N, C-alpha and C positions, 0 to 999 in steps of 0.2 A: 597371023602367023609369021609373017615376015618380020614384024617388030620384035617378036620373041627371039627369033633366030639372030637378028641383028644385035640384040641386047647380050645374048650369050656369047656371040663372037667378041664384042667389045670387052666383056668381062674376062674372057680368056686371054685376049691379047694384052691386057693391062696386068696380068698376074706376073710376078717375078719368079724366076727359077734359078736354081744354082748354076753358076757359070755365065749368067747373063752379064752383059757389060753395061755399067752405069758410071756416071760422073760423080766424083766425090773429092773432098779436099784431102790430100795426103800430107800428113804432118812431117814425114821424112823429106819429101819433095818440096814441100811448102807451096803447093799450088794445086789447082783442080786438074786432075788427070783421070784417065779411063781406069776403072776398077772392075774386077770380076767378083760376083757375089759368092761368098764362101759359106755362109750361114744364113738361114732364114728363121724367123720367129713370127708366127701368126701371119704368114704370107708376105712379110716385109723383110728387107735386108737387115741383118743384124751385124754381120762382119763381112768385110770386103778385103780383096787383095789388090794393091796397086799394080797395074800392068807395066809400069815403068821401073820401079825398084823392087817390086814383089814383097812389099811390107804389108803385113796383115794388121788391120785395126778395126775398131767399131765403125759402123756407118754413120757419118756425121751429116747427112742431108745437105751436102755441098756448103756447110758452114765452116768457116775457118775458126780455130779456137781463139779466144781473146789474147791479145798481146800481153806481154808482162807490164807494159806501161798502163794499159787499160785495167789490169788486175790491181796494180798499185793504187790507181786512182779510185777504183771502187772500194778497196780496202780502207783508204783514207776517208772516203765519204761515209762508210759505214761506221768508222771509228768516231767521226765527228758527230754523226747522228746519235750514236750510243752515249757520247759525252755530253750531249745537249748544249754544246757551245761553251761549256765552262773549261777553264784550263786544267790540265792534269795536275795531280798532286805533287809530282816530282819536279815541276817547273816552278821557278821562283817568280812570285808575283811582282817584285820590285824591279825586275828586269836585269838584275846583276848576274853575272856568270858565277857559277860555283868555283870555289878555289880548288886548284889542282892539288892532288897529294903529292908531297915532296918525295922524290926517289932517294934523297940523301937522308939516311938514318942515323 
């Protein structure tokens, strides 16, 4: 009987409620700060409000969004994978630069 009571107590304490304070990455502050839970979906935080700048955003599970440098790197790798290592059609195979169009007409 004590085990059943203990399990119910642990389950109740781990449930999140509106207004609870949790840590999350704030995009506006650009760091991990305290956040209040604003919205719950299936018992888990869906939207949170930063307690420093009061910005509302989706709960990110303390994960910072990828930097622009990382996004460009991933985009380049996916483009190379789709290209299968062959040069693009618009590049010259001879290595010569294309002639610039003359502005004088």
